[in-house]
Every structure is written in structure tokens, then in C-alpha cells.
matplotlib code that plots the C-alpha trace (Angstrom):
import matplotlib.pyplot as plt

x = [-8.7, -11.8, -10.1, -12.6, -12.1, -11.5, -10.0, -6.6, -4.0, -0.7, 2.2, 5.6, 9.2, 12.7, 15.9, 19.2, 20.2, 16.9, 15.0, 10.9, 9.5, 5.4, 3.8, 0.5, -2.2, -5.4, -7.3, -9.0, -11.5, -9.9, -10.0, -9.7, -6.2, -6.0, -5.2, -8.2, -5.5, -4.7, -6.0, -5.4, -3.4, -1.9, 1.4, 3.3, 6.6, 7.1, 10.8, 10.7, 7.3, 9.1, 7.1, 10.0, 7.6, 4.4, 3.2, 0.1, 0.6, -1.5, -0.8, -1.6, -3.9, -2.1, 0.6, -2.3, -1.5, -3.3, -5.5, -3.8, -3.5, -5.1, -1.3, 0.0, -3.4, -2.5, 1.2, -0.4, -2.6, -0.3, 2.4, -0.2, -1.0, 2.2, 3.0, -0.6, 0.5, 3.9, 2.7]
y = [12.5, 11.1, 8.0, 5.2, 2.0, -1.1, 0.3, 0.0, 3.2, 3.6, 6.2, 5.9, 7.2, 6.5, 5.4, 7.0, 3.7, 4.4, 1.5, 1.9, 2.1, 1.6, 1.5, -0.6, 0.4, -0.8, 1.2, -0.2, 1.2, 3.3, 2.3, 3.6, 4.5, 6.0, 9.7, 11.9, 13.1, 9.6, 6.5, 2.7, 0.8, -2.2, -1.6, -3.6, -2.1, -3.1, -2.6, -2.8, -4.6, -7.5, -7.3, -6.8, -5.9, -5.4, -4.1, -2.2, 1.5, 4.8, 6.9, 10.8, 10.6, 12.7, 9.9, 8.2, 9.6, 7.4, 4.8, 1.2, -0.6, -4.0, -5.3, -3.8, -5.0, -8.7, -8.5, -6.8, -9.7, -12.6, -11.0, -11.0, -14.6, -15.8, -13.9, -15.2, -18.7, -18.7, -17.3]
z = [-3.9, -1.9, 0.0, 0.7, 2.9, 0.7, -2.3, -3.5, -4.0, -5.0, -4.9, -7.2, -6.8, -8.3, -6.4, -7.1, -8.9, -11.0, -9.6, -9.4, -6.0, -5.7, -2.6, -2.6, -0.1, 1.0, 3.2, 6.0, 8.8, 11.2, 14.5, 18.1, 17.9, 14.5, 14.6, 13.4, 10.3, 9.0, 7.5, 8.4, 5.8, 4.7, 2.5, 0.0, -1.2, -4.7, -6.1, -9.9, -9.5, -7.2, -3.9, -1.1, 2.4, 3.6, 7.0, 8.4, 9.3, 9.7, 7.2, 5.8, 3.1, 1.2, 0.2, -1.6, -4.8, -7.5, -7.7, -8.0, -11.3, -11.5, -12.1, -8.9, -7.0, -7.8, -6.6, -3.5, -3.0, -3.8, -1.3, 1.3, 0.5, 0.8, 4.3, 5.6, 4.7, 6.3, 9.9]

ax = plt.figure().add_subplot(projection="3d")
ax.plot(x, y, z, "-o")
ax.set_aspect("equal")
plt.show()
């Protein structure tokens, strides 16, 4: 998959208790400390579609498994808005 800056991607997994974990990624332009084999992303982790945490990191693009759906993009944006409102 061709990874593009400004686009949303996601991956999914299930915990042992069958909870659905969805990581939603927004790709940012790389900066000087981003390794050549990684991309810079902001991430929101959803557990059963409930936001649990958000953070920035560098990630191997192979972890960005699919394009994010409009539903999870909305949850991502809401979570980041809450985070920045409370800073």
C-alpha cells in the first residue's frame, strides 16, 4: 500500500477477551529524527470503538494495514480535540 501524508490508516486485532482493538493513524511529514524506514504518525487506540489513548510515534509503514473508515476517523478527530482542549 502506498502511504500518503495527511491520510488516515488503521489496523485491527482482538484481545484474548475478544475486545476489538483498532489503531487509527494519521500520517505526518517526516522530520529530521524520523528513521528512513519509518513514518511519523499520530495514533488513537480504540477498544470496542471507545478511544483509550492517543500519542505520536514513528512506525514501520507495514503496520498501516488498511485505509481508515469515516467512522473511526471521526472518533480519532474527536479524541484529539478532547486532548488539545484539556492541555
